[in-house]
C-alpha positions in Angstrom: 144.3 55.4 93.5 146.0 56.2 90.2 146.6 52.5 89.6 142.9 51.7 90.3 141.8 54.4 88.0 144.1 53.2 85.3 142.8 49.7 85.6 139.2 50.8 85.3 140.0 52.9 82.2 141.9 50.0 80.7 139.0 47.7 81.3 136.6 50.2 79.8 138.8 50.5 76.7 139.1 46.8 76.3 135.4 46.4 76.7 134.8 49.1 74.1 137.1 47.5 71.7 135.5 44.1 72.1 132.1 45.7 71.5 133.2 47.0 68.0 131.3 44.4 66.0 130.5 44.6 62.3 127.2 43.0 61.4 126.3 41.2 58.2 122.9 40.3 57.0 122.7 37.3 54.7 119.6 38.6 52.9 121.4 41.8 51.9 123.9 40.0 49.6 123.6 40.4 45.8 123.7 36.6 45.3 121.4 34.3 47.2 123.4 32.7 50.0 120.6 30.6 51.6 121.6 26.9 51.2 119.4 23.9 50.9 116.5 25.9 49.5 114.5 25.2 46.4 112.7 27.6 44.1 115.5 30.1 44.2 114.0 32.5 41.6 110.8 32.8 43.7 111.9 32.6 47.3 115.6 33.5 47.3 116.6 36.0 50.0 114.1 34.6 52.4 114.1 32.0 55.2 111.1 30.0 53.9 110.7 26.7 52.0 107.8 27.1 49.6 107.0 29.8 47.1 104.0 32.1 47.3 102.1 30.3 44.6 101.9 27.2 46.9 99.6 29.1 49.3 96.6 28.3 47.2 97.7 24.7 46.5 98.5 23.3 49.9 96.7 23.2 53.2 97.0 26.1 55.7 99.0 23.8 58.0 101.6 23.0 55.4 101.8 26.7 54.3 102.4 27.8 57.9 105.0 25.1 58.4 106.7 26.0 55.2 107.6 29.4 56.8 109.8 27.5 59.2 113.5 27.4 58.3 114.0 23.6 58.7 117.1 22.4 56.8 118.2 25.9 55.7 121.7 27.0 56.3 124.2 29.8 55.7 127.8 29.1 54.6 130.5 31.6 55.0 134.3 32.1 55.3 135.8 34.0 58.2 139.1 34.6 59.9 137.4 36.2 62.9 138.5 35.1 66.4 135.0 35.9 67.7 131.6 35.3 66.0 128.2 36.4 67.1 124.8 35.5 65.7 121.6 37.4 66.6 118.1 37.0 65.3 114.4 36.9 66.2 111.7 34.3 65.5 108.0 34.4 65.1 106.7 31.5 67.2 107.2 30.0 70.6 110.7 29.1 71.5 110.3 25.5 72.7 107.8 22.6 72.8 107.0 20.0 75.5 109.0 17.3 73.9 111.7 19.4 72.1 114.0 22.0 73.6 114.5 25.6 72.5 117.9 24.8 71.1 116.2 22.4 68.6 113.0 24.4 67.9 114.5 27.9 67.7 118.3 27.6 68.0 121.1 27.7 65.4 124.0 25.5 65.0 127.6 26.3 63.8 130.1 24.0 62.2 133.6 24.8 61.1 135.5 23.1 58.3 139.3 23.4 58.3 141.7 23.5 55.4 141.9 19.6 55.3 138.1 19.3 55.1 137.7 18.2 58.7 134.4 19.4 60.1 133.9 20.2 63.8 130.8 21.3 65.7 131.3 24.6 67.5 129.3 24.8 70.7 128.7 28.4 71.5 127.1 30.3 74.4 123.4 31.1 73.8 120.7 33.3 75.2 117.0 32.9 74.4 115.3 36.3 74.8 113.3 38.6 72.5 116.5 38.6 70.4 118.2 35.2 70.5 122.0 35.3 70.5 124.8 32.8 70.0 128.4 33.7 70.8 131.5 31.8 69.7 134.8 32.9 71.4 138.5 32.2 71.3 138.6 30.8 67.8 142.2 29.6 67.0 143.8 29.8 63.5 143.7 27.0 61.0 146.5 24.6 61.1 147.7 25.5 57.6 147.0 29.3 57.3 145.6 32.3 59.0 142.7 32.9 56.6 140.1 31.2 58.8 137.6 28.5 58.3 134.6 27.6 56.2 131.5 27.8 58.4 128.0 26.3 58.1 125.2 27.9 60.2 122.1 25.7 60.4 118.8 27.6 61.0 115.9 26.8 63.4 113.9 23.6 62.7 110.5 24.6 64.0 110.4 28.4 63.9 110.2 31.3 61.4 113.3 33.6 61.3 112.2 37.2 61.1 115.7 38.6 60.7 119.2 37.4 61.3 122.7 39.0 61.4 126.2 37.6 61.9 128.7 39.8 63.7 132.5 39.7 63.7 135.1 42.1 65.2 136.1 45.1 63.1 139.2 44.2 61.1 138.2 40.6 60.6 136.7 39.3 57.3 133.5 37.5 56.4 132.5 36.3 53.0 129.2 34.5 52.3 129.2 31.4 50.0 126.6 31.6 47.2 124.1 28.8 46.9 125.7 25.6 45.8 125.2 24.4 42.3 125.2 20.6 42.9 122.0 18.7 42.4 120.3 18.4 45.8 118.7 15.5 47.6 115.0 16.4 48.1 113.3 14.9 51.2 109.5 15.0 51.6 108.2 13.9 55.0 106.6 14.5 58.3 107.7 16.0 61.7 110.6 13.5 61.8 111.9 14.9 58.5 111.3 18.4 59.6 113.5 17.7 62.6 111.4 16.5 65.6 112.9 16.0 68.1 116.5 16.9 67.5 118.3 18.6 70.3 119.7 21.2 67.9 119.2 21.9 64.2 122.3 20.1 62.9 121.1 16.9 64.4 118.0 16.6 62.2 118.6 13.6 59.9 118.4 15.7 56.8 121.2 18.0 58.1 123.2 15.0 59.2 122.8 13.5 55.7 123.8 16.9 54.2 127.1 16.7 56.0 127.7 13.0 55.3 127.1 13.3 51.6 128.3 16.9 51.5 125.5 17.7 49.2 122.5 20.1 49.5 119.5 18.4 51.1 116.2 20.2 50.7 113.9 19.7 53.7 110.2 19.4 52.7 109.2 17.9 56.0 105.9 19.2 57.4 105.0 18.2 60.9 101.8 16.1 61.0 101.2 16.8 57.3 103.3 14.5 55.2 100.5 12.8 53.3 102.1 12.4 49.8 100.0 15.3 48.7 99.9 15.8 45.0 100.8 19.5 45.1 104.0 18.8 47.0 104.9 15.9 44.7 104.4 18.2 41.7 106.6 20.9 43.2 109.2 18.3 44.0 109.2 17.3 40.4 110.2 20.9 39.5 113.5 20.4 41.3 116.3 18.8 39.3 117.5 16.5 42.0 120.2 14.0 42.6 117.7 11.8 44.4 114.2 12.0 45.9 113.1 10.7 49.3 109.5 10.0 50.3 109.4 9.7 54.1 105.7 10.1 54.7 104.6 6.8 56.3 104.6 8.2 59.9 101.6 10.4 58.9 99.8 7.6 57.0 99.5 5.0 59.8 95.8 5.7 60.0 95.2 4.8 56.4 94.4 1.3 55.1 97.2 -0.5 53.4 95.7 -0.3 49.9 95.4 3.5 50.1 99.0 3.8 51.3 100.2 1.7 48.3 98.1 3.8 45.9 99.5 7.1 47.3 103.1 5.8 47.2 102.9 4.4 43.7 101.2 7.5 42.3 103.9 9.7 43.9 106.8 7.7 42.5 105.1 7.5 39.0 104.8 11.3 39.0 108.4 11.9 39.9 109.7 9.2 37.6 107.7 10.6 34.6 109.5 13.9 35.0 113.0 12.5 36.0 113.3 8.9 34.8 117.0 8.6 35.7 116.7 10.1 39.2 116.8 7.6 42.1 113.8 7.6 44.4 113.7 6.2 48.0 110.5 5.1 49.7 111.2 5.2 53.4 109.6 2.7 55.8 107.6 3.7 58.8 110.2 4.7 61.4 108.0 4.8 64.5 107.2 2.4 67.4 110.6 0.9 68.3 108.8 -0.6 71.3 106.7 -2.8 69.0 108.2 -6.0 70.4 106.2 -5.1 73.6 103.0 -3.8 72.0 100.7 -5.9 69.8 98.9 -2.8 68.4 102.1 -1.1 67.5 103.6 -4.3 66.0 100.5 -4.7 63.8 100.7 -1.1 62.6 104.4 -1.5 61.8 103.7 -4.7 59.9 100.9 -3.0 57.9 103.2 -0.1 56.8 106.0 -2.4 56.0 103.8 -4.5 53.8 102.6 -1.3 52.1 106.1 -0.2 51.3 107.2 -3.6 50.0 104.0 -4.0 47.9 104.5 -0.5 46.5 108.0 -1.5 45.4 106.8 -4.7 43.8 104.2 -2.8 41.7 106.7 -0.1 40.6 109.3 -2.7 39.6 106.6 -4.6 37.7 106.0 -1.4 35.7 109.7 -1.2 34.8 110.6 1.6 37.3 113.9 0.2 38.4 115.5 3.2 40.1 113.3 3.1 43.2 114.3 1.5 46.4 112.6 0.7 49.7 114.5 1.7 52.9 113.4 -1.0 55.3 112.9 -0.8 59.1 115.8 -3.2 59.4 118.1 -0.9 57.5 116.9 2.1 59.6 117.8 0.1 62.8 116.3 2.6 65.2 117.1 1.5 68.8 114.4 1.2 71.4 115.8 4.4 73.1 116.1 6.3 69.8 112.8 8.2 70.3 111.4 10.8 72.7 107.8 9.4 72.6 108.0 6.2 70.6 107.7 8.2 67.3 109.8 11.4 67.3 113.5 10.7 67.2 116.2 11.7 69.6 119.7 12.5 68.2 120.5 8.8 68.4 117.5 7.9 66.3 118.3 10.7 63.8 121.8 9.4 63.4 120.5 5.9 62.7 118.2 7.0 60.0 120.9 9.3 58.4 123.4 6.4 58.4 120.8 4.2 56.6 120.1 6.9 54.0 123.8 7.4 53.4 124.4 3.8 52.7 121.5 3.5 50.3 122.2 6.8 48.5 125.9 6.1 48.0 124.9 2.9 46.3 122.2 4.5 44.1 124.3 7.5 43.2 127.5 5.5 42.6 129.4 7.4 45.3 131.1 4.7 47.4 133.2 5.9 50.3 136.0 3.6 51.4 137.6 3.0 54.8 141.0 4.5 53.9 141.6 8.3 53.7 142.3 8.0 50.0 138.9 6.5 49.2 136.9 8.9 51.3 135.7 12.0 49.4 136.6 15.3 51.1 137.1 19.0 50.4 140.1 21.2 51.1 141.1 24.8 51.4 144.9 24.7 51.4 145.6 27.8 49.2 142.8 30.4 49.9 145.4 33.1 49.2 145.7 31.7 45.7 142.1 30.6 45.0 138.9 29.4 46.8 138.6 25.7 46.2 134.8 25.6 46.2 134.6 28.6 43.9 136.9 27.0 41.4 134.7 23.9 41.5 131.6 26.0 40.9 133.3 27.8 38.1 134.1 24.5 36.4 130.5 23.3 36.7 129.4 26.5 35.1 131.9 26.2 32.3 131.1 22.6 31.6 127.4 23.4 31.4 128.0 26.3 29.0 130.6 24.6 26.9 131.1 20.9 27.2 134.9 20.0 27.0 136.2 17.4 24.6 139.2 16.7 26.8 140.1 17.1 30.4 143.2 16.9 32.5 142.6 16.5 36.2 145.2 17.0 38.9 146.8 19.2 41.6 148.8 22.4 41.4 151.2 20.9 38.8 148.2 20.9 36.4 146.6 24.0 37.9 149.7 26.1 37.3 150.3 24.9 33.7 147.9 27.1 31.8 144.4 27.2 30.2 140.9 27.8 31.6 139.9 28.3 34.3 142.8 30.7 34.6 145.1 30.2 37.7 146.7 33.1 39.5 150.1 31.5 38.8 151.0 30.0 35.3 154.3 28.2 34.8 153.8 26.7 31.3 151.4 28.8 29.3 153.4 28.6 26.1 153.3 24.8 25.9 149.6 24.8 27.0 148.6 27.2 24.3 150.6 25.4 21.6 149.6 21.8 22.4 146.8 21.5 24.9 144.5 24.4 23.9 144.2 23.3 20.2 143.2 19.8 21.3 140.4 21.2 23.5 141.7 20.4 26.9 140.1 22.0 30.0 142.3 22.4 33.1 140.8 20.7 36.1 143.8 21.1 38.3 143.3 22.3 41.9 146.3 23.4 44.0 146.9 21.1 47.1 144.5 18.4 45.8 145.0 14.8 46.9 143.3 11.7 45.5 140.4 12.1 47.9 139.8 15.7 46.9 139.5 14.7 43.2 137.1 12.0 44.2 134.9 14.6 45.9 135.0 16.7 42.7 134.1 13.7 40.5 131.2 12.8 42.9 129.9 16.4 42.7 129.4 16.9 39.1 132.7 17.9 37.3 132.3 14.9 34.9 128.5 15.0 34.6 126.3 16.2 31.8 128.6 15.7 28.8 130.7 13.0 27.0 134.4 13.6 26.8 136.8 12.0 24.3 139.8 11.9 26.5 140.6 12.3 30.2 144.1 12.5 31.7 144.5 12.0 35.4 147.6 13.4 37.1 147.2 13.1 40.9 149.0 11.6 43.9 152.1 13.6 44.7 150.4 15.4 47.6 149.5 12.0 49.1 153.2 11.0 49.4 153.5 12.9 52.7 150.7 11.2 54.4 149.8 7.8 52.8 151.8 4.7 52.0 152.1 3.2 48.6 149.3 0.7 49.1 146.9 3.4 50.3 147.8 5.6 47.3 147.2 2.8 44.9 143.9 1.8 46.5 142.7 5.4 46.2 143.8 5.5 42.5 141.8 2.4 41.8 138.8 3.9 43.6 139.0 7.1 41.7 139.6 5.5 38.3 136.4 3.4 38.8 134.5 6.6 39.7 135.7 8.4 36.5 134.9 5.4 34.3 131.5 5.1 35.8 130.7 8.7 34.7 132.6 8.8 31.5 132.6 5.2 30.2 133.4 6.2 26.6 136.3 8.5 27.2 139.9 7.3 26.7 141.3 7.4 30.2 145.1 7.9 30.8 146.8 8.0 34.1 150.0 10.0 34.4 152.6 8.5 36.7 153.4 10.8 39.6 156.1 13.2 38.4 159.5 13.0 40.2 160.2 15.6 42.8 163.3 16.8 44.6 164.7 14.5 47.3 161.7 12.1 46.8 162.8 10.4 43.5 162.9 6.9 45.0 159.7 7.2 46.9 157.9 8.4 43.7 159.3 5.5 41.8 158.1 3.0 44.4 154.6 4.6 44.5 154.4 4.5 40.7 155.3 0.8 40.6 152.5 0.0 43.1 150.0 2.2 41.3 150.8 0.6 37.9 150.3 -2.9 39.3 147.0 -2.0 41.0 145.7 -0.4 37.7 146.8 -3.2 35.4 143.6 -5.3 35.8 141.6 -2.2 34.8 143.4 -1.9 31.5 144.6 1.7 32.2 147.2 3.4 30.0 150.0 4.8 32.2 151.8 7.9 30.9 155.4 7.9 32.3 156.1 11.5 31.4 158.4 11.9 34.5 161.2 9.9 32.8 162.2 12.9 30.7 162.5 15.1 33.8 165.3 12.9 35.4 169.0 13.3 35.1 171.5 10.5 34.7 172.3 10.6 38.4 168.9 9.5 39.4 167.9 12.9 40.5 165.5 15.4 38.9 166.8 17.6 36.2 166.6 20.9 38.0 166.5 22.8 34.7 163.0 21.5 34.1 161.6 22.6 37.5 160.6 25.9 39.0 160.9 24.7 42.6 161.8 21.0 42.6 158.1 20.0 42.3 156.4 22.2 39.8 157.7 22.1 36.2 158.7 25.3 34.4 158.1 26.0 30.8 160.8 23.6 29.7 159.5 20.8 31.9 155.9 21.2 30.7 157.2 21.3 27.1 158.7 17.9 27.6 155.8 16.2 29.4 153.1 17.6 27.0 154.5 15.4 24.2 153.6 12.3 26.1 150.0 13.6 26.5 149.5 14.8 23.0 151.0 12.0 21.0 
């Protein structure tokens, strides 16, 4: 009897402990934390997509659909072993051709310290209050400070309120809205997300993950008509690219009218943002057209309208517009629910097509090796938050354009200068030599070549013209990549830097020697130098002064066999500041 009673009491205590959840409301944060949302000053701290002033400019249908949270997301960090999400919505939970998980559900992804993203399938319950529960979350492979999370919000419903809960004693930190220029997509029900099985499978959200860039969803079901008010509001957004995906709602118009609407929309956007790429998307419906004369004729009409629009625009000298063809979309015959609205398979096909075209237009190629694929990291959250430092650099560059930059990993990060690192190993030499020459420190601890590539693609070299750039990267790739892969990544990165800063003098510092890896470093540097020779790159062999006569590093120049100390930095700085 005593044993039974003890078991019951223990179970009650465990249950009570597990029920001790701390709840966080994203809208209660001082900074706006709603991602992929435009018009921040007007609609920040809400889950809607258009500002109040649009109510008098757009149709009632568009206004009602703009209250849906399609494309919106919440990013946060947490070390919690258990996460809960609870919220309520304003409309019906499901539709005949789209499940509740897509219409009204949420979707959680976790990003580990190496930048790998994983979908987290939780348990869900659709009642008056909808709940999602994520259990037994294990620690990150590199540290115990948790993951970066992305929570995608409902596609076809209006969120009335939402909270994220974690056990007491765990931490949760919301990520403020990202500063990178977004991709802005204006479209129909297909752009809004119909009929994805869950929010993250809408093509705009797939594209957001592929490009790792904010994507603003201006898809309005049945109401993507290239309306002038929406085009004008799009023009208010300083975008990385604009997408016009309205043809599914224009199939009933004659070809000449479709061409006129398309050309007028592109002209308007181009007039405000002449350098911003614009994509006209083909009609994505009717994959069964090979079996239907009527559908084949409609497909052909819309394709002709898109191609004619492009011809007219190019004849006017608008050369930053492209037409995404049906062939490029490559939607399979089983890629829709009803011959129009896409399944997850169809959504993936469209997202793949957009990614290919956007990477070309934005000059953001992604190679097939790890070193040529841009990715984030979070290797030292106990020292700094990687994305926060990136945002800090964007802010600093906007406020005070740097003359000179030095880009690298912790070896550069720990040297000195702004933005200030928690640990500084060579501030004296930095203050004496680098600071007077106007160098800004773009070193990030734990960075590899592919991490710097992500940073270059996401604005750290945009909006100003530097005189000199020094690149010092690669030592963290030695553990994982062979010499050829490292060299291939360096060539890829150097081309990306030159593309954005063609007038800057670019110098590449050879990988500095490190304890017990002297020969490996020498081998990698030789391969890198040979790969960069056709590009005419100046190689700075600063590491030569950090070596002893025995072929090993001079330990007196290092803090730990990898990072130089003040003496070591004092030697290599003279190679940079000749």
